[in-house]
MARZA-724696 format. One record per residue (C-alpha): residue in three letters; x, y, z. Coordinates in pm, 1 decimal, decimal comma. Layout:
N
<drenvo><residu>Ala</residu><x>X</x><y>Y</y><z>Z</z></drenvo>
...
***
This chain:
172
<drenvo><residu>Met</residu><x>7566,3</x><y>10970,5</y><z>11388,4</z></drenvo>
<drenvo><residu>Thr</residu><x>7834,7</x><y>11197,2</y><z>11526,5</z></drenvo>
<drenvo><residu>Thr</residu><x>8162,1</x><y>11281,9</y><z>11367,0</z></drenvo>
<drenvo><residu>Gln</residu><x>8335,3</x><y>11100,9</y><z>11652,2</z></drenvo>
<drenvo><residu>Arg</residu><x>8137,1</x><y>10781,5</y><z>11577,5</z></drenvo>
<drenvo><residu>Tyr</residu><x>8219,8</x><y>10804,6</y><z>11207,3</z></drenvo>
<drenvo><residu>Arg</residu><x>8582,9</x><y>10819,3</y><z>11294,8</z></drenvo>
<drenvo><residu>Lys</residu><x>8566,7</x><y>10516,1</y><z>11519,4</z></drenvo>
<drenvo><residu>Val</residu><x>8374,1</x><y>10310,2</y><z>11254,3</z></drenvo>
<drenvo><residu>Phe</residu><x>8622,3</x><y>10420,9</y><z>10981,8</z></drenvo>
<drenvo><residu>Leu</residu><x>8924,9</x><y>10342,6</y><z>11203,7</z></drenvo>
<drenvo><residu>Thr</residu><x>8785,5</x><y>9994,9</y><z>11287,3</z></drenvo>
<drenvo><residu>Phe</residu><x>8720,0</x><y>9932,1</y><z>10917,8</z></drenvo>
<drenvo><residu>Leu</residu><x>9072,3</x><y>10047,3</y><z>10825,6</z></drenvo>
<drenvo><residu>Leu</residu><x>9236,6</x><y>9837,1</y><z>11093,5</z></drenvo>
<drenvo><residu>Thr</residu><x>9036,3</x><y>9528,5</y><z>10993,4</z></drenvo>
<drenvo><residu>Leu</residu><x>9137,9</x><y>9586,1</y><z>10625,2</z></drenvo>
<drenvo><residu>Val</residu><x>9509,6</x><y>9620,5</y><z>10717,3</z></drenvo>
<drenvo><residu>Trp</residu><x>9493,9</x><y>9307,8</y><z>10948,0</z></drenvo>
<drenvo><residu>Thr</residu><x>9311,4</x><y>9102,1</y><z>10675,9</z></drenvo>
<drenvo><residu>Ala</residu><x>9570,7</x><y>9210,5</y><z>10414,4</z></drenvo>
<drenvo><residu>Lys</residu><x>9861,6</x><y>9100,7</y><z>10638,5</z></drenvo>
<drenvo><residu>Leu</residu><x>9689,0</x><y>8770,4</y><z>10707,7</z></drenvo>
<drenvo><residu>Leu</residu><x>9649,6</x><y>8695,4</y><z>10344,6</z></drenvo>
<drenvo><residu>Ala</residu><x>9986,7</x><y>8837,3</y><z>10235,2</z></drenvo>
<drenvo><residu>Cys</residu><x>10315,3</x><y>8643,3</y><z>10189,4</z></drenvo>
<drenvo><residu>Asn</residu><x>10509,7</x><y>8633,5</y><z>10514,1</z></drenvo>
<drenvo><residu>Cys</residu><x>10874,3</x><y>8529,7</y><z>10497,6</z></drenvo>
<drenvo><residu>Glu</residu><x>11102,2</x><y>8488,4</y><z>10802,9</z></drenvo>
<drenvo><residu>Gly</residu><x>11389,7</x><y>8662,1</y><z>10609,8</z></drenvo>
<drenvo><residu>Glu</residu><x>11589,0</x><y>8556,5</y><z>10310,2</z></drenvo>
<drenvo><residu>Gly</residu><x>11901,3</x><y>8470,5</y><z>10495,9</z></drenvo>
<drenvo><residu>Thr</residu><x>12258,4</x><y>8495,5</y><z>10375,0</z></drenvo>
<drenvo><residu>Val</residu><x>12395,0</x><y>8418,2</y><z>10032,8</z></drenvo>
<drenvo><residu>Ser</residu><x>12565,9</x><y>8109,6</y><z>10188,8</z></drenvo>
<drenvo><residu>Met</residu><x>12224,7</x><y>7984,1</y><z>10326,7</z></drenvo>
<drenvo><residu>Gly</residu><x>12054,2</x><y>8056,1</y><z>9997,0</z></drenvo>
<drenvo><residu>Ile</residu><x>12310,7</x><y>7851,2</y><z>9805,3</z></drenvo>
<drenvo><residu>Arg</residu><x>12299,7</x><y>7571,3</y><z>10066,1</z></drenvo>
<drenvo><residu>Tyr</residu><x>11918,9</x><y>7525,9</y><z>10057,7</z></drenvo>
<drenvo><residu>Ser</residu><x>11886,0</x><y>7560,8</y><z>9675,9</z></drenvo>
<drenvo><residu>Asp</residu><x>11922,0</x><y>7281,8</y><z>9426,3</z></drenvo>
<drenvo><residu>Val</residu><x>12028,7</x><y>7531,2</y><z>9155,4</z></drenvo>
<drenvo><residu>Val</residu><x>12148,4</x><y>7890,0</y><z>9156,5</z></drenvo>
<drenvo><residu>Phe</residu><x>12192,8</x><y>8067,4</y><z>8826,0</z></drenvo>
<drenvo><residu>Ser</residu><x>12159,6</x><y>8399,1</y><z>8642,2</z></drenvo>
<drenvo><residu>Gly</residu><x>11969,3</x><y>8451,1</y><z>8323,3</z></drenvo>
<drenvo><residu>Gln</residu><x>11721,7</x><y>8652,2</y><z>8124,7</z></drenvo>
<drenvo><residu>Val</residu><x>11351,1</x><y>8583,0</y><z>8130,6</z></drenvo>
<drenvo><residu>Ile</residu><x>11218,3</x><y>8492,6</y><z>7781,4</z></drenvo>
<drenvo><residu>Ser</residu><x>10855,3</x><y>8408,3</y><z>7866,7</z></drenvo>
<drenvo><residu>Arg</residu><x>10599,4</x><y>8401,4</y><z>8150,3</z></drenvo>
<drenvo><residu>Thr</residu><x>10268,0</x><y>8224,2</y><z>8134,0</z></drenvo>
<drenvo><residu>Leu</residu><x>10022,6</x><y>8080,4</y><z>8382,4</z></drenvo>
<drenvo><residu>Thr</residu><x>9902,5</x><y>7718,0</y><z>8381,0</z></drenvo>
<drenvo><residu>Lys</residu><x>9692,2</x><y>7475,0</y><z>8590,8</z></drenvo>
<drenvo><residu>Asn</residu><x>9825,5</x><y>7174,6</y><z>8392,6</z></drenvo>
<drenvo><residu>Tyr</residu><x>10138,6</x><y>7035,8</y><z>8573,6</z></drenvo>
<drenvo><residu>Asp</residu><x>10137,0</x><y>6711,4</y><z>8373,9</z></drenvo>
<drenvo><residu>Asn</residu><x>10366,1</x><y>6836,0</y><z>8085,6</z></drenvo>
<drenvo><residu>Leu</residu><x>10600,4</x><y>7026,3</y><z>8315,2</z></drenvo>
<drenvo><residu>Gly</residu><x>10785,8</x><y>6737,3</y><z>8466,0</z></drenvo>
<drenvo><residu>Val</residu><x>10605,0</x><y>6767,6</y><z>8796,8</z></drenvo>
<drenvo><residu>Thr</residu><x>10499,1</x><y>6474,2</y><z>9011,4</z></drenvo>
<drenvo><residu>Val</residu><x>10259,0</x><y>6510,3</y><z>9303,8</z></drenvo>
<drenvo><residu>Ile</residu><x>10356,5</x><y>6309,7</y><z>9607,1</z></drenvo>
<drenvo><residu>Gly</residu><x>10082,8</x><y>6233,5</y><z>9865,9</z></drenvo>
<drenvo><residu>Asp</residu><x>9719,1</x><y>6127,3</y><z>9897,2</z></drenvo>
<drenvo><residu>Thr</residu><x>9511,8</x><y>6385,0</y><z>9705,1</z></drenvo>
<drenvo><residu>Ser</residu><x>9176,5</x><y>6212,6</y><z>9797,6</z></drenvo>
<drenvo><residu>Lys</residu><x>9191,3</x><y>6361,3</y><z>10156,3</z></drenvo>
<drenvo><residu>Ile</residu><x>9251,8</x><y>6720,2</y><z>10041,1</z></drenvo>
<drenvo><residu>Ser</residu><x>8948,2</x><y>6937,0</y><z>10107,0</z></drenvo>
<drenvo><residu>Phe</residu><x>9030,6</x><y>7216,4</y><z>9854,8</z></drenvo>
<drenvo><residu>Lys</residu><x>9084,7</x><y>7183,5</y><z>9483,8</z></drenvo>
<drenvo><residu>Trp</residu><x>9454,8</x><y>7245,9</y><z>9481,3</z></drenvo>
<drenvo><residu>Arg</residu><x>9485,3</x><y>7178,1</y><z>9103,8</z></drenvo>
<drenvo><residu>Glu</residu><x>9258,4</x><y>7481,0</y><z>9029,2</z></drenvo>
<drenvo><residu>Phe</residu><x>9524,8</x><y>7722,0</y><z>9151,1</z></drenvo>
<drenvo><residu>Pro</residu><x>9742,5</x><y>7848,8</y><z>8863,9</z></drenvo>
<drenvo><residu>Thr</residu><x>10115,8</x><y>7847,2</y><z>8864,8</z></drenvo>
<drenvo><residu>Ala</residu><x>10338,7</x><y>8084,4</y><z>8685,1</z></drenvo>
<drenvo><residu>Val</residu><x>10565,1</x><y>7924,0</y><z>8438,6</z></drenvo>
<drenvo><residu>Val</residu><x>10884,6</x><y>8126,5</y><z>8358,8</z></drenvo>
<drenvo><residu>Lys</residu><x>11130,5</x><y>8034,4</y><z>8095,0</z></drenvo>
<drenvo><residu>Ile</residu><x>11480,7</x><y>8172,5</y><z>8160,8</z></drenvo>
<drenvo><residu>Lys</residu><x>11783,8</x><y>8160,6</y><z>7922,2</z></drenvo>
<drenvo><residu>Val</residu><x>12073,5</x><y>8073,5</y><z>8150,1</z></drenvo>
<drenvo><residu>Glu</residu><x>12379,0</x><y>8300,8</y><z>8131,2</z></drenvo>
<drenvo><residu>Lys</residu><x>12582,5</x><y>8161,5</y><z>8431,1</z></drenvo>
<drenvo><residu>Met</residu><x>12539,0</x><y>7858,0</y><z>8658,2</z></drenvo>
<drenvo><residu>Tyr</residu><x>12662,8</x><y>7900,0</y><z>9017,0</z></drenvo>
<drenvo><residu>Lys</residu><x>12524,6</x><y>7575,3</y><z>9158,3</z></drenvo>
<drenvo><residu>Gly</residu><x>12381,9</x><y>7270,2</y><z>8985,4</z></drenvo>
<drenvo><residu>Gln</residu><x>12434,0</x><y>7116,5</y><z>8647,2</z></drenvo>
<drenvo><residu>Leu</residu><x>12341,5</x><y>7285,9</y><z>8330,8</z></drenvo>
<drenvo><residu>Val</residu><x>12143,9</x><y>7033,2</y><z>8126,9</z></drenvo>
<drenvo><residu>Ser</residu><x>11982,8</x><y>7295,8</y><z>7900,2</z></drenvo>
<drenvo><residu>Asp</residu><x>12046,0</x><y>7663,1</y><z>7807,8</z></drenvo>
<drenvo><residu>Thr</residu><x>11680,4</x><y>7735,1</y><z>7905,1</z></drenvo>
<drenvo><residu>Leu</residu><x>11537,1</x><y>7642,3</y><z>8245,8</z></drenvo>
<drenvo><residu>Thr</residu><x>11175,1</x><y>7651,7</y><z>8358,7</z></drenvo>
<drenvo><residu>Ile</residu><x>11097,5</x><y>7817,9</y><z>8690,6</z></drenvo>
<drenvo><residu>Leu</residu><x>10760,1</x><y>7754,7</y><z>8856,1</z></drenvo>
<drenvo><residu>Thr</residu><x>10625,8</x><y>8000,4</y><z>9114,8</z></drenvo>
<drenvo><residu>Pro</residu><x>10288,9</x><y>8097,4</y><z>9266,1</z></drenvo>
<drenvo><residu>Pro</residu><x>10122,1</x><y>8342,2</y><z>9032,7</z></drenvo>
<drenvo><residu>Asn</residu><x>10116,5</x><y>8638,9</y><z>9270,6</z></drenvo>
<drenvo><residu>Gly</residu><x>10282,5</x><y>8811,8</y><z>9568,5</z></drenvo>
<drenvo><residu>Ala</residu><x>10010,4</x><y>8716,0</y><z>9817,2</z></drenvo>
<drenvo><residu>Asn</residu><x>10096,3</x><y>8348,5</y><z>9757,1</z></drenvo>
<drenvo><residu>Cys</residu><x>10468,1</x><y>8430,6</y><z>9785,4</z></drenvo>
<drenvo><residu>Gly</residu><x>10515,6</x><y>8401,4</y><z>9410,7</z></drenvo>
<drenvo><residu>Tyr</residu><x>10802,6</x><y>8590,2</y><z>9260,0</z></drenvo>
<drenvo><residu>Tyr</residu><x>10691,5</x><y>8811,3</y><z>8972,2</z></drenvo>
<drenvo><residu>Phe</residu><x>10943,5</x><y>8775,0</y><z>8685,5</z></drenvo>
<drenvo><residu>Gln</residu><x>10933,5</x><y>9031,4</y><z>8405,8</z></drenvo>
<drenvo><residu>Val</residu><x>11012,0</x><y>8918,5</y><z>8044,3</z></drenvo>
<drenvo><residu>Gly</residu><x>11338,2</x><y>9075,6</y><z>7924,2</z></drenvo>
<drenvo><residu>Gln</residu><x>11483,0</x><y>9124,2</y><z>8271,1</z></drenvo>
<drenvo><residu>Lys</residu><x>11786,0</x><y>8943,4</y><z>8409,3</z></drenvo>
<drenvo><residu>Tyr</residu><x>11765,7</x><y>8764,7</y><z>8745,1</z></drenvo>
<drenvo><residu>Ile</residu><x>11974,1</x><y>8564,4</y><z>8990,0</z></drenvo>
<drenvo><residu>Val</residu><x>11753,5</x><y>8265,8</y><z>9076,1</z></drenvo>
<drenvo><residu>Tyr</residu><x>11766,8</x><y>8044,5</y><z>9377,7</z></drenvo>
<drenvo><residu>Ala</residu><x>11547,9</x><y>7737,2</y><z>9321,4</z></drenvo>
<drenvo><residu>Thr</residu><x>11458,6</x><y>7384,3</y><z>9443,6</z></drenvo>
<drenvo><residu>Ile</residu><x>11309,7</x><y>7062,7</y><z>9307,0</z></drenvo>
<drenvo><residu>Phe</residu><x>11028,1</x><y>7077,8</y><z>9559,1</z></drenvo>
<drenvo><residu>Asp</residu><x>10739,4</x><y>7324,1</y><z>9562,6</z></drenvo>
<drenvo><residu>Gln</residu><x>10787,4</x><y>7477,4</y><z>9917,2</z></drenvo>
<drenvo><residu>Met</residu><x>10476,1</x><y>7692,4</y><z>9899,4</z></drenvo>
<drenvo><residu>Leu</residu><x>10200,8</x><y>7426,2</y><z>9838,3</z></drenvo>
<drenvo><residu>Met</residu><x>9920,3</x><y>7508,2</y><z>10081,3</z></drenvo>
<drenvo><residu>Thr</residu><x>9916,6</x><y>7182,4</y><z>10242,8</z></drenvo>
<drenvo><residu>His</residu><x>10166,0</x><y>6957,9</y><z>10424,0</z></drenvo>
<drenvo><residu>Lys</residu><x>9989,5</x><y>6642,4</y><z>10291,8</z></drenvo>
<drenvo><residu>Leu</residu><x>10106,2</x><y>6696,2</y><z>9938,3</z></drenvo>
<drenvo><residu>Lys</residu><x>10439,0</x><y>6777,8</y><z>9778,9</z></drenvo>
<drenvo><residu>Arg</residu><x>10514,0</x><y>6865,9</y><z>9417,4</z></drenvo>
<drenvo><residu>Arg</residu><x>10852,4</x><y>6765,3</y><z>9290,0</z></drenvo>
<drenvo><residu>Thr</residu><x>11023,6</x><y>6807,1</y><z>8957,9</z></drenvo>
<drenvo><residu>Phe</residu><x>11227,2</x><y>6525,6</y><z>8792,7</z></drenvo>
<drenvo><residu>Asp</residu><x>11337,9</x><y>6654,2</y><z>8460,3</z></drenvo>
<drenvo><residu>Asn</residu><x>11645,6</x><y>6858,1</y><z>8571,8</z></drenvo>
<drenvo><residu>Arg</residu><x>11512,7</x><y>7158,5</y><z>8373,0</z></drenvo>
<drenvo><residu>Thr</residu><x>11225,0</x><y>7258,3</y><z>8591,9</z></drenvo>
<drenvo><residu>Phe</residu><x>11252,1</x><y>7411,3</y><z>8940,4</z></drenvo>
<drenvo><residu>Trp</residu><x>11053,7</x><y>7609,8</y><z>9197,6</z></drenvo>
<drenvo><residu>Thr</residu><x>11120,2</x><y>7945,0</y><z>9357,2</z></drenvo>
<drenvo><residu>His</residu><x>10923,2</x><y>8203,1</y><z>9559,1</z></drenvo>
<drenvo><residu>Gln</residu><x>10975,1</x><y>8545,2</y><z>9730,4</z></drenvo>
<drenvo><residu>Cys</residu><x>11121,5</x><y>8391,1</y><z>10042,6</z></drenvo>
<drenvo><residu>Thr</residu><x>11439,0</x><y>8281,0</y><z>9858,1</z></drenvo>
<drenvo><residu>Arg</residu><x>11710,6</x><y>8524,3</y><z>9754,0</z></drenvo>
<drenvo><residu>Thr</residu><x>11584,5</x><y>8524,6</y><z>9391,8</z></drenvo>
<drenvo><residu>Asn</residu><x>11602,5</x><y>8884,4</y><z>9264,4</z></drenvo>
<drenvo><residu>Arg</residu><x>11695,5</x><y>9100,5</y><z>8975,8</z></drenvo>
<drenvo><residu>Trp</residu><x>12062,0</x><y>9050,4</y><z>8883,0</z></drenvo>
<drenvo><residu>Asn</residu><x>12312,1</x><y>9281,2</y><z>9057,4</z></drenvo>
<drenvo><residu>Ser</residu><x>12690,7</x><y>9260,1</y><z>9067,5</z></drenvo>
<drenvo><residu>Thr</residu><x>12701,3</x><y>9267,1</y><z>9447,0</z></drenvo>
<drenvo><residu>Glu</residu><x>12496,2</x><y>8951,7</y><z>9477,3</z></drenvo>
<drenvo><residu>Glu</residu><x>12698,6</x><y>8779,8</y><z>9209,5</z></drenvo>
<drenvo><residu>Lys</residu><x>13027,9</x><y>8875,6</y><z>9365,1</z></drenvo>
<drenvo><residu>Glu</residu><x>12900,4</x><y>8736,3</y><z>9696,0</z></drenvo>
<drenvo><residu>Ile</residu><x>12785,9</x><y>8408,8</y><z>9532,3</z></drenvo>
<drenvo><residu>Leu</residu><x>13132,1</x><y>8374,3</y><z>9368,5</z></drenvo>
<drenvo><residu>Lys</residu><x>13303,6</x><y>8453,1</y><z>9701,4</z></drenvo>
<drenvo><residu>Val</residu><x>13102,2</x><y>8183,2</y><z>9882,9</z></drenvo>
<drenvo><residu>Lys</residu><x>13154,0</x><y>7922,9</y><z>9604,0</z></drenvo>
<drenvo><residu>Lys</residu><x>13542,3</x><y>7952,8</y><z>9638,1</z></drenvo>
***
């Protein structure tokens, strides 16, 4: 095989790899403005992460599945979810019913999960519905007022004073 042919094969392989990675990676249409983030979230708060674990058991998390699971071809319950406990420091939207809230998110970035680090402080934009479930036939919803969902496509991010000032400005 000639050097030219090796280059073509390598380039084809590389392009296929990049295309596949993009296909499997999280793809957001943009996080929008602070005003939109607040409007489309059920809660917005800042706080420090005290724990992060993975689970496949939603039954003790205050999560209810809505929809007919008998017609789902893949085993959606086998996909883990990251369970993040956050000690709330400031509530910007929603009612504080506990000083610690539970945030559920896909376990990794390819599934649009937000990777929280224990000990770090974040501003979290979250909803009562899981917006990232891989089927439109099912919905996961929380009912306990202490458990919410977030993902990379929200404005959830490490705490910073600029974001907090913008939130406070919008809330006036």
